N, C-alpha and C positions, 0 to 999 in steps of 0.2 A: 389293765391285760381285757375282759371278755369283754368289756367292748371296741376293743384296738382286735381281736381275732375275729369278731363278728365283722367289723370293716370288709376283715381280710375275706373274706368266706365272700360278701358279699361280689368285693372285686372284683372276684376270681370270680367266682357266678358269670358274670359281666360280662367277664373275658369270651369265659365260655361261646356265653349264648349268640356272642353277639354277632363273628364266625360262623355261625351251624345259620341263625341266622341272612345272613348274606349267604351264602350259597344256600338258602332254601329258596331264594329271592334268584338264585342266578336258572 
């Protein structure tokens, strides 16, 4: 259960960082 939750947090973090990084590049 903990591992699953951690994976979700990392997944959400990546999704949140990806758009921000793209905006910064643009």
